[in-house]
Steps between C-alpha positions, in 0.01 A plus 500: 500500500420793728251479786268731306504266199449199726195660668360606163535147360356342816204738492434430132521125565255529790251701293540253213433207733183665636371579151579147386325352804181704463473462122533123535208465744161375383257792450265373772784513752577858394133588562518340844817694587337824380185442707708406806700821460180704459356339814811587700499860375129546577558346843765764568259766376230388747759521778605849391132601492460360853218261403683166484301211644822299534667709771377580848530876451377507139833651395823362361654214694838345426389164642186502284711590196743217579213251531373621162839443340530155660154406369599606151820295522292199606263561207800484266601177677155344451495604133850354459373173647214503249747552214711211631190278508422596141861419405482161675178411316657612171798272558281202589241543226716651228240772427486873560311567822448829684162453664619498863723806469244694296217426742724591794601829338137585416394432860772722643430772241135500612598503867750784459252687278237481773751644743570791262125571480471482878792741545347743250163486677665566838657816360160607366539429129159423350485137389294411190198283578624210289821482706302524825279215376801289411645568845173396663488180293858416604407563864197274475711225347737526795804624310520833685489569873134590572558767764739701284291461185177612668675808639645574158163467328346745750786746439457465124126570528567811713748635245249501215 
């Protein structure tokens, strides 16, 4: 087998493994991964626009980006723990059980979604009132950092 054939086969195997991995994930986990990716992309956009609230200069910062990636890795770790807990309960009770992992995924989807809205507002994208209201409700319940959310709501009101 030539080196070209070997690389072609290895590449095809790698792509096949990725496709197999992502098609075997529960849909809620795919949604979480999509929202996490969207949050990271919009975070980069706020840095490129020079309006990021996460860096001292408002621009792109490699350390801020690294912290973002580490947070997302930890989110995957927490969700994995929730799936393990569901699996342990399933083994002990002999019933299908996905309440812990589903609730965990929904919470992180909401959290990452709020971050996407905040990033969009920082760039100046008008935010629909219903999303602003949902963001305010989350802030009042203590699920979002108050200082960032209040700033975002003011930016969203200015952009209308």
